[in-house]
VMD Tcl script that draws the C-alpha trace (Angstrom):
set ca {
  {-23.72 -44.18 30.24}
  {-25.50 -42.44 33.03}
  {-24.58 -45.08 35.62}
  {-20.83 -45.12 34.42}
  {-20.73 -41.32 34.81}
  {-22.36 -41.84 38.75}
  {-19.39 -44.48 39.43}
  {-16.84 -42.21 38.08}
  {-17.47 -39.21 39.89}
  {-15.11 -39.78 42.66}
  {-14.22 -37.79 46.08}
  {-11.30 -35.56 45.62}
  {-9.70 -38.49 43.35}
  {-5.71 -37.33 42.43}
  {-5.13 -36.51 39.13}
  {-2.66 -39.07 38.52}
  {-5.29 -41.76 39.21}
  {-7.55 -40.14 36.44}
  {-5.64 -41.62 33.79}
  {-7.06 -45.15 34.81}
  {-8.60 -47.27 32.20}
  {-11.70 -47.21 33.95}
  {-12.11 -43.55 33.42}
  {-11.25 -43.68 29.89}
  {-14.75 -45.82 29.37}
  {-16.30 -42.76 29.19}
  {-14.83 -41.53 26.11}
  {-15.79 -45.40 24.51}
  {-19.28 -44.75 24.83}
  {-21.10 -43.00 21.26}
  {-23.08 -40.36 22.90}
  {-23.35 -36.61 21.91}
  {-21.40 -33.91 23.70}
  {-24.73 -32.23 24.46}
  {-26.23 -35.34 26.24}
  {-22.75 -35.81 28.18}
  {-22.90 -32.12 29.02}
  {-26.30 -32.52 30.48}
  {-25.68 -35.78 32.22}
  {-22.96 -34.20 34.15}
  {-24.58 -31.00 35.14}
  {-27.36 -32.77 36.56}
  {-25.18 -34.81 38.80}
  {-23.07 -31.77 39.91}
  {-26.21 -30.05 40.88}
  {-26.82 -33.14 43.43}
  {-23.19 -33.46 44.52}
  {-23.34 -29.56 45.62}
  {-26.34 -30.67 47.94}
  {-24.26 -33.09 49.56}
  {-20.56 -32.42 49.79}
  {-20.79 -29.28 51.58}
  {-23.41 -30.25 54.36}
  {-21.18 -31.13 56.88}
  {-19.66 -27.91 57.14}
  {-22.57 -25.97 57.67}
  {-22.98 -26.43 61.37}
  {-19.37 -25.21 62.46}
  {-16.98 -22.82 60.69}
  {-14.33 -24.39 58.46}
  {-11.33 -22.78 57.16}
  {-10.19 -23.76 53.67}
  {-7.47 -22.76 51.07}
  {-8.94 -22.06 47.35}
  {-6.74 -23.85 44.66}
  {-7.19 -22.32 41.13}
  {-5.99 -23.81 37.69}
  {-7.07 -22.71 34.11}
  {-6.44 -23.95 30.75}
  {-6.70 -22.25 26.92}
  {-8.48 -24.65 24.60}
  {-7.35 -24.55 21.01}
  {-10.61 -22.73 20.30}
  {-9.46 -19.80 22.58}
  {-11.69 -20.47 25.22}
  {-10.44 -19.83 28.83}
  {-11.42 -22.51 31.42}
  {-10.56 -22.43 35.16}
  {-11.27 -24.89 37.80}
  {-12.04 -24.12 41.50}
  {-10.94 -26.37 44.33}
  {-11.07 -25.86 48.14}
  {-8.89 -27.64 50.48}
  {-10.11 -27.90 54.18}
  {-8.12 -29.19 57.01}
  {-8.47 -32.96 55.88}
  {-10.44 -33.13 52.85}
  {-10.55 -31.72 48.88}
  {-14.07 -30.66 47.36}
  {-14.37 -29.58 43.95}
  {-16.19 -26.09 43.89}
  {-16.88 -25.29 40.46}
  {-15.70 -24.01 36.86}
  {-15.82 -20.78 34.96}
  {-15.07 -19.86 31.40}
  {-15.01 -17.26 28.91}
  {-14.18 -16.83 25.37}
  {-13.22 -13.35 25.52}
  {-9.72 -12.57 26.68}
  {-8.80 -13.41 30.10}
  {-8.20 -10.50 32.71}
  {-7.23 -10.00 36.11}
  {-10.37 -8.11 36.89}
  {-12.86 -11.05 35.50}
  {-11.07 -13.82 37.16}
  {-10.95 -11.60 40.54}
  {-14.76 -11.16 39.91}
  {-15.08 -14.83 39.47}
  {-12.90 -15.97 42.54}
  {-14.71 -13.36 44.72}
  {-18.07 -14.69 43.68}
  {-17.09 -18.21 44.62}
  {-15.38 -17.05 48.38}
  {-18.53 -15.39 49.17}
  {-21.09 -18.14 47.93}
  {-18.68 -20.64 50.33}
  {-19.11 -18.23 53.07}
  {-22.70 -17.20 53.02}
  {-24.24 -20.43 52.21}
  {-21.83 -23.18 53.68}
  {-20.26 -21.55 56.49}
  {-16.41 -22.05 54.87}
  {-14.07 -19.18 55.19}
  {-11.41 -19.36 52.54}
  {-8.14 -17.94 54.05}
  {-5.84 -18.34 51.42}
  {-5.54 -19.12 47.70}
  {-3.04 -20.76 45.52}
  {-2.29 -20.26 41.95}
  {0.38 -20.31 39.06}
  {2.77 -17.52 39.42}
  {1.69 -15.86 36.00}
  {1.28 -12.25 36.48}
  {-2.56 -12.27 35.83}
  {-2.81 -14.89 38.84}
  {-0.62 -12.41 41.24}
  {-2.74 -9.45 40.18}
  {-6.06 -11.38 40.87}
  {-5.17 -11.75 44.47}
  {-4.31 -8.20 44.70}
  {-7.65 -7.00 43.44}
  {-9.16 -9.45 46.09}
  {-7.18 -7.84 48.82}
  {-7.69 -4.08 47.38}
  {-4.36 -3.62 46.72}
  {-4.15 -2.52 43.09}
  {-3.68 1.34 43.20}
  {-5.83 3.65 40.66}
  {-8.18 0.90 40.13}
  {-11.71 2.14 39.14}
  {-14.28 2.12 41.57}
  {-16.45 0.13 40.08}
  {-13.92 -2.52 39.54}
  {-12.86 -2.49 43.14}
  {-16.52 -2.95 44.07}
  {-16.53 -6.20 42.01}
  {-13.19 -7.51 42.98}
  {-12.46 -6.39 46.54}
  {-13.66 -8.87 49.31}
  {-16.45 -7.52 51.43}
  {-16.00 -6.28 54.72}
  {-11.83 -5.74 54.17}
  {-11.11 -9.30 54.22}
  {-7.90 -10.34 53.08}
  {-6.86 -13.73 51.62}
  {-2.90 -14.69 51.70}
  {-1.45 -15.65 48.45}
  {0.42 -18.82 48.42}
  {1.86 -19.11 45.14}
  {2.37 -22.95 43.94}
  {5.47 -24.03 44.91}
  {5.92 -27.21 42.39}
  {4.99 -24.42 39.85}
  {8.03 -21.95 40.99}
  {10.56 -25.35 40.87}
  {9.12 -26.18 37.33}
  {10.00 -22.47 36.40}
  {13.31 -22.45 37.90}
  {13.93 -25.75 35.88}
  {12.67 -24.08 32.57}
  {15.01 -21.29 33.02}
  {17.79 -23.63 33.47}
  {16.93 -25.66 30.02}
  {16.46 -22.63 28.20}
  {19.77 -20.90 29.13}
  {21.94 -23.87 28.57}
  {19.87 -25.33 25.40}
  {19.37 -28.81 27.14}
  {17.10 -29.78 24.62}
  {19.50 -29.50 22.04}
  {21.75 -32.30 22.93}
  {18.70 -34.25 24.39}
  {17.19 -34.00 20.70}
  {20.57 -35.00 19.22}
  {21.34 -37.84 21.30}
  {17.86 -39.25 20.75}
  {17.81 -38.77 16.93}
  {21.27 -40.24 16.86}
  {19.98 -43.33 18.28}
  {16.78 -43.50 16.96}
  {14.88 -42.78 19.98}
  {11.80 -40.32 20.20}
  {12.73 -37.87 23.04}
  {8.99 -36.95 24.47}
  {8.83 -33.93 26.73}
  {6.21 -31.08 27.13}
  {7.04 -27.97 27.10}
  {4.89 -26.77 29.87}
  {5.82 -29.75 32.20}
  {9.48 -29.39 32.04}
  {9.88 -32.30 34.77}
  {8.84 -34.71 31.86}
  {12.77 -33.54 30.47}
  {13.83 -36.16 33.23}
  {11.94 -39.19 31.68}
  {13.57 -38.10 28.28}
  {17.22 -38.10 29.80}
  {16.20 -41.42 31.25}
  {15.82 -43.03 28.16}
  {19.05 -41.98 26.37}
  {21.18 -42.13 29.82}
  {22.52 -45.76 28.30}
  {24.09 -44.27 25.39}
  {26.11 -41.77 27.54}
  {29.87 -42.73 27.39}
  {31.62 -43.22 30.65}
  {33.72 -39.66 31.26}
  {37.09 -41.53 31.64}
  {36.51 -43.07 27.91}
  {35.91 -39.60 26.39}
  {38.52 -37.72 24.48}
  {39.87 -34.70 25.68}
  {38.24 -32.61 23.21}
  {34.92 -33.86 23.94}
  {35.42 -33.72 28.13}
  {34.01 -30.56 28.96}
  {30.81 -31.29 26.70}
  {30.08 -34.55 28.22}
  {30.84 -32.95 32.02}
  {28.13 -30.38 31.10}
  {25.71 -33.19 29.97}
  {25.98 -35.35 32.89}
  {25.67 -31.95 35.22}
  {22.64 -31.25 33.60}
  {21.17 -34.61 33.93}
  {21.91 -34.13 37.64}
  {20.64 -31.22 38.29}
  {17.16 -31.65 36.18}
  {17.15 -35.31 38.02}
  {17.36 -33.35 41.57}
  {14.57 -30.67 40.59}
  {12.35 -33.46 39.18}
  {12.77 -35.41 42.54}
  {11.51 -32.25 44.47}
  {8.94 -31.43 42.49}
  {7.26 -34.87 42.75}
  {7.82 -34.60 46.49}
  {5.78 -31.51 46.85}
  {3.08 -32.37 44.44}
  {1.13 -34.54 47.40}
  {-2.51 -33.86 48.14}
  {-1.75 -32.84 52.04}
  {1.86 -32.23 51.92}
  {2.72 -29.83 54.89}
  {4.60 -26.69 54.20}
  {7.39 -27.67 56.69}
  {8.28 -30.80 54.33}
  {8.14 -28.59 51.41}
  {10.69 -26.18 53.06}
  {13.17 -29.17 53.59}
  {12.80 -30.33 50.43}
  {13.91 -27.13 48.81}
  {16.93 -26.78 51.59}
  {17.67 -30.24 50.40}
  {18.04 -28.94 46.76}
  {20.28 -26.69 48.16}
  {22.48 -28.93 49.62}
  {22.65 -31.13 46.72}
  {23.44 -28.19 44.43}
  {26.23 -27.13 46.83}
  {27.81 -30.54 46.70}
  {27.83 -30.76 43.00}
  {29.78 -27.60 42.96}
  {32.24 -28.53 45.21}
  {32.96 -31.87 43.53}
  {36.10 -31.78 41.94}
  {36.37 -31.50 38.15}
  {32.88 -29.88 38.08}
  {32.59 -26.17 36.68}
  {30.30 -24.53 39.13}
  {29.07 -22.05 36.26}
  {25.80 -24.19 35.91}
  {25.33 -24.84 39.54}
  {25.84 -21.23 40.45}
  {23.03 -20.21 38.05}
  {20.72 -22.83 39.34}
  {21.50 -21.63 43.00}
  {21.12 -17.92 42.05}
  {17.51 -18.68 40.33}
  {16.44 -20.63 43.37}
  {17.37 -17.68 45.81}
  {15.27 -15.31 43.76}
  {12.02 -17.63 43.70}
  {12.56 -18.02 47.53}
  {12.38 -14.17 48.01}
  {9.63 -13.90 45.24}
  {7.14 -16.45 45.76}
  {8.16 -18.68 48.77}
  {8.51 -15.91 51.93}
  {5.12 -16.49 53.25}
  {5.39 -20.53 52.84}
  {8.71 -20.48 54.81}
  {7.18 -18.42 57.67}
  {4.56 -20.79 58.25}
  {6.91 -23.55 57.84}
  {9.11 -22.11 60.50}
  {6.02 -22.50 62.85}
  {5.61 -25.65 62.14}
  {9.41 -25.73 63.05}
  {9.20 -25.03 66.60}
  {6.70 -27.82 67.42}
  {9.56 -30.10 66.56}
  {10.89 -31.94 69.81}
  {14.62 -31.07 68.32}
  {13.85 -27.31 68.28}
  {15.65 -25.32 71.25}
  {13.82 -22.89 73.55}
  {10.52 -23.85 72.13}
  {8.88 -21.61 74.23}
  {10.21 -18.38 73.27}
  {10.31 -19.19 69.63}
  {6.75 -20.73 69.57}
  {5.54 -16.95 70.90}
  {8.04 -15.31 68.31}
  {6.43 -17.54 65.56}
  {2.85 -17.06 66.66}
  {3.44 -13.45 66.36}
  {5.32 -13.73 63.04}
  {2.87 -16.20 61.47}
  {-0.40 -14.05 62.75}
  {0.80 -11.02 61.06}
  {0.88 -12.64 57.89}
  {-2.70 -11.85 57.03}
  {-4.72 -8.63 57.64}
  {-7.26 -10.71 59.35}
  {-8.72 -9.89 63.03}
  {-8.68 -13.61 64.09}
  {-5.62 -14.58 62.87}
  {-3.87 -11.79 64.47}
  {-5.87 -11.64 67.80}
  {-5.55 -15.33 68.21}
  {-1.80 -15.15 67.86}
  {-1.66 -12.49 70.36}
  {-3.85 -14.32 72.61}
  {-1.39 -17.21 72.44}
  {1.42 -14.97 73.27}
  {-0.21 -13.55 76.10}
  {-0.97 -17.18 77.78}
  {0.79 -17.80 81.00}
  {0.74 -21.53 80.55}
  {1.94 -21.51 76.97}
  {5.50 -22.99 77.91}
  {3.63 -26.22 79.24}
  {0.88 -26.65 76.97}
  {3.42 -26.35 74.02}
  {5.85 -28.83 75.71}
  {2.69 -31.44 76.52}
  {1.91 -30.95 72.99}
  {5.40 -31.78 71.68}
  {5.31 -35.11 73.91}
  {1.94 -36.19 72.52}
  {2.75 -35.32 69.33}
  {5.93 -37.03 69.20}
  {4.10 -40.41 70.62}
  {1.56 -40.24 68.45}
  {3.93 -40.00 65.10}
  {5.44 -36.39 65.35}
  {2.79 -34.96 63.11}
  {1.81 -31.35 62.77}
  {-1.60 -32.22 62.93}
  {-1.36 -34.30 66.46}
  {0.22 -31.09 67.84}
  {-2.54 -28.66 66.73}
  {-5.25 -31.41 67.66}
  {-4.00 -31.01 71.38}
  {-3.26 -27.21 71.29}
  {-7.26 -27.06 69.95}
  {-8.30 -29.27 73.03}
  {-6.75 -27.14 75.34}
  {-7.90 -23.73 74.11}
  {-11.30 -24.69 72.85}
  {-12.85 -22.03 75.56}
  {-10.90 -19.27 73.57}
  {-12.47 -18.88 69.88}
  {-9.69 -16.30 68.89}
  {-6.73 -18.85 69.56}
  {-9.02 -21.70 68.25}
  {-9.34 -19.77 64.76}
  {-5.75 -19.01 64.87}
  {-4.61 -22.58 65.34}
  {-7.38 -24.00 62.69}
  {-6.17 -21.36 60.11}
  {-2.81 -22.00 60.45}
  {-3.35 -25.89 60.35}
  {-5.31 -25.21 56.97}
  {-2.56 -23.18 55.35}
  {0.09 -25.43 56.39}
  {-1.26 -28.13 54.40}
  {-3.31 -26.71 51.57}
  {-0.63 -25.21 49.44}
  {2.51 -27.22 48.60}
  {1.12 -27.60 45.10}
  {-1.53 -27.02 42.94}
  {-3.38 -30.01 41.62}
  {-2.88 -29.00 37.69}
  {-7.05 -29.42 37.52}
  {-7.04 -29.43 33.89}
  {-3.80 -31.10 32.88}
  {-5.27 -34.38 32.11}
  {-7.64 -32.86 29.53}
  {-4.93 -30.46 28.21}
  {-2.95 -33.56 27.36}
  {-5.97 -35.75 25.97}
  {-7.81 -33.04 24.43}
  {-7.35 -34.94 20.77}
  {-8.27 -38.02 22.66}
  {-11.63 -36.54 23.64}
  {-12.29 -34.60 20.19}
  {-11.82 -37.96 18.04}
  {-15.02 -39.09 20.22}
  {-17.19 -36.06 19.14}
  {-16.73 -34.34 22.56}
  {-16.35 -30.43 21.87}
  {-13.97 -28.23 23.69}
  {-16.74 -26.42 25.57}
  {-17.48 -29.93 27.38}
  {-13.80 -29.89 28.93}
  {-15.20 -27.61 31.60}
  {-17.92 -29.97 32.50}
  {-15.39 -32.79 32.24}
  {-13.74 -31.68 35.50}
  {-16.88 -32.76 37.52}
  {-16.30 -36.39 36.66}
  {-13.14 -36.95 38.74}
  {-13.30 -34.64 41.51}
  {-16.31 -34.71 43.21}
  {-18.56 -37.87 45.07}
  {-22.05 -39.00 44.00}
  {-23.43 -40.73 47.38}
  {-25.17 -43.66 45.60}
  {-24.28 -47.07 46.78}
  {-22.32 -49.33 44.53}
  {-24.99 -52.33 45.10}
  {-27.92 -50.10 43.29}
  {-25.94 -50.02 40.08}
  {-27.19 -52.38 37.66}
  {-24.27 -51.94 35.14}
  {-22.15 -54.57 33.66}
  {-20.00 -56.75 36.09}
  {-16.89 -56.35 34.16}
  {-16.84 -52.28 34.57}
  {-18.31 -52.72 38.07}
  {-15.68 -54.75 39.41}
  {-12.93 -52.88 37.69}
  {-14.35 -49.77 39.49}
  {-14.36 -51.63 42.86}
  {-10.93 -52.47 42.42}
  {-10.28 -48.68 41.70}
  {-12.01 -47.44 44.14}
  {-10.90 -49.87 47.13}
  {-7.18 -51.00 45.88}
  {-5.70 -48.31 44.38}
  {-7.05 -45.22 46.25}
  {-8.35 -45.08 49.51}
  {-10.04 -41.66 49.47}
  {-13.81 -42.72 49.38}
  {-15.97 -43.54 52.71}
  {-16.22 -47.18 53.64}
  {-18.81 -48.38 51.04}
  {-18.46 -51.87 51.83}
  {-19.43 -51.05 55.57}
  {-22.35 -49.07 54.42}
  {-23.61 -51.75 52.40}
  {-23.42 -54.18 54.69}
  {-24.96 -51.92 57.61}
  {-27.72 -51.49 54.96}
  {-28.17 -55.02 54.23}
  {-28.32 -55.64 57.91}
  {-31.02 -53.18 58.36}
  {-33.13 -54.40 55.70}
  {-32.84 -58.11 57.08}
  {-33.84 -56.55 60.42}
  {-36.70 -54.77 58.87}
  {-37.59 -57.84 56.92}
  {-37.67 -60.14 60.34}
  {-39.68 -57.22 61.66}
  {-42.26 -57.60 59.08}
  {-42.37 -61.31 59.46}
  {-42.97 -60.96 63.02}
  {-45.62 -58.59 62.71}
  {-47.58 -60.79 60.18}
  {-47.05 -63.81 62.67}
  {-48.74 -61.62 65.41}
  {-51.19 -60.55 63.03}
  {-52.20 -64.36 62.23}
  {-52.13 -65.32 66.04}
  {-54.33 -62.35 66.96}
  {-51.82 -60.80 69.06}
  {-51.25 -57.79 67.15}
  {-54.16 -54.76 67.25}
  {-54.22 -52.64 64.65}
  {-55.11 -48.69 65.29}
  {-58.32 -47.79 65.09}
}
mol new
graphics top color blue
foreach p $ca { graphics top sphere $p radius 0.5 }
foreach p [lrange $ca 0 end-1] q [lrange $ca 1 end] { graphics top cylinder $p $q radius 0.2 }
display resetview
């Protein structure tokens, strides 16, 4: 059991891989929840000493991602993840049995942010959460923007030294909310359930993950009659069904596109723009009634204004680094200032202003575009070159590094507990209580620095985990190279010992007195 926990605690494993059969091996062991809890906390403490050591010598910026669930027993559990420029790390879990409030959550988030800053030199510059009112108010508390808040509450929730964090609501969640409004307004569930029941098919969809509706529609789509064979009496009804299917497909694809681990916000903006283009194309098709498409376009426009404005400003900054962007120099300067003003942060605003004033900005940006294009036209290539040029200017460096983190940090929120939320009954049947769910988060988001050849567990599990680590996800350090290097060092040490023994036997080796 202990060995299995060690090998399952992986580094930043995407949640879609968590449902691997190798992960499920944990629940097959007959062990008490208390034992499981104790083992996980023990390894979690060890993890903490290893995962952030690389950041202590140099300041690093990160975005914090927060997700939560409410268990069947009414306990509220939140998981905290940070994304640096190139890595994902699990930070901690917090829970409360009392009613959740923005004040409580803000105090917890403040504690985590300041711990990362003071202990590990990691500066959190943005926070991504769901679009719930509690989440939005939590960010306002952190930034000191809640009016008429009691002094004690402000003291417990507002970040020190007037630090501000940028609120970047989850875009995948925003698109899912658009989908939910559409499905509720036009009662899509009604015709999906009716067709499924008529054909003895179980329509499986989750009312908290509305993209699952697309899977149900795909199951029953083969029972849709061609529109040219439908009677005039039912023509409008089936046109609406076909239109619902297409709109739900478009939004589902968009959500899946922005759910990647490091999807930059420029790709997100282009995804949303593509949705609008496809909806307008449907609206202009002859014979389609535009009311449904118009409804969805209005919802999306409302969402853009409400929860996507900051994302779009950052995406616009990325856009000016595109080789096809006209008048790059002037746009670059303007977008620098616009991005710098997003946060009440001295270095972000100051760095943007410094970059605006630089006389050689035009040359540097144009060179960055050329180099970035040759290296694959990636935003990170541009930033890397610009950082190299201005490495002696700390304010510009800070600005570029923060923007790089913001650009790739908040395309979506990893649903920290979605796996456990769907599989609660699966775990509970094996005597694992709901309180243990908080600790289970440590299993799939962390790493334990232990080489696999040191484990003497069962071969069939080990071979399965080897395949899982190296074939399906390529997120861990190359443990195989480390093993080979370790073996070479052991061999060299053994040969050295043999030579020393030989020298001693032949009288050539003189021991220390």
